[in-house]
C-alpha positions in Angstrom: 6.9 -8.8 11.8 4.2 -9.7 9.3 4.7 -9.0 5.6 2.8 -9.1 2.4 4.1 -8.7 -1.1 1.7 -7.6 -3.8 1.8 -6.2 -7.3 0.1 -2.8 -7.7 -3.1 -3.4 -9.7 -4.0 0.2 -10.6 -3.6 1.1 -14.2 -1.9 4.4 -13.2 0.2 2.8 -10.4 0.3 4.4 -7.0 -0.5 7.9 -8.2 -3.2 10.4 -7.1 -6.5 8.6 -6.5 -5.1 5.0 -5.9 -2.5 6.4 -3.5 -5.1 8.5 -1.7 -7.3 5.5 -1.1 -4.4 3.4 0.0 -3.0 6.0 2.4 -6.5 6.5 3.9 -6.8 2.8 4.5 -3.3 2.6 6.0 -4.0 5.5 8.3 -7.2 3.8 9.6 -5.3 0.5 10.3 -4.8 -0.3 14.0 -1.1 -0.8 13.5 1.8 1.1 11.9 2.3 -0.1 8.3 5.2 0.5 6.0 5.4 0.0 2.3 8.6 -0.7 0.3 9.6 -1.1 -3.3 12.5 -3.6 -3.8 15.9 -1.9 -3.3 14.5 1.1 -1.4 13.9 1.9 2.3 10.4 1.2 3.7 8.3 4.3 4.1 5.2 5.0 6.3 2.1 3.8 4.4 0.0 6.6 5.9 2.2 9.3 4.3 0.9 10.4 0.9 4.1 12.1 -0.1 6.1 9.0 0.8 3.8 6.7 -1.1 3.8 8.9 -4.1 7.6 9.1 -4.0 7.8 5.3 -4.4 7.0 5.7 -8.1 5.2 2.4 -8.1 3.7 1.6 -11.5 1.1 -1.0 -12.4 2.7 -4.4 -11.7 5.4 -3.1 -9.4 5.7 -5.4 -6.4 5.6 -3.7 -3.1 6.1 -5.2 0.3 3.9 -4.2 3.3 5.1 -4.7 6.8 3.4 -4.3 10.2 3.8 -5.6 13.7 1.4 -6.0 16.5 -2.2 -7.0 17.2 -4.3 -6.7 14.1 -1.3 -6.7 11.7 -2.3 -9.8 9.8 -5.8 -8.5 9.0 -4.5 -5.0 8.2 -2.0 -6.3 5.8 -4.5 -8.7 4.2 -6.9 -5.7 3.7 -4.2 -3.4 2.4 -2.7 -6.0 0.0 -6.2 -6.7 -1.4 -6.7 -3.0 -1.9 -3.4 -2.6 -3.8 -4.1 -5.6 -6.0 -7.3 -4.0 -7.4 -7.4 -1.5 -10.2 -8.5 1.5 -8.0 -8.7 3.7 -11.1 -11.5 1.5 -12.4 -13.5 1.4 -9.1 -16.4 3.8 -8.7 -15.7 4.2 -4.9 
């Protein structure tokens, strides 16, 4: 199983717009991805409600996990996305 740990870069944490962008990217990944905050169970990264329920604020470290073909690239892409301040992006 591949993992990546990254600090959430968005100023508002994983709320609304940043969570939506992350969930859309996770859903498009070729593998099943989970996201976890330390001390809590991993949740499906493509579930908006689960991602919002993490309560991850800016700077919170989250761990992404995936297994299978394409997992390394998917995790790299998702970790890079989470590290950005998605509230500041125009996309």
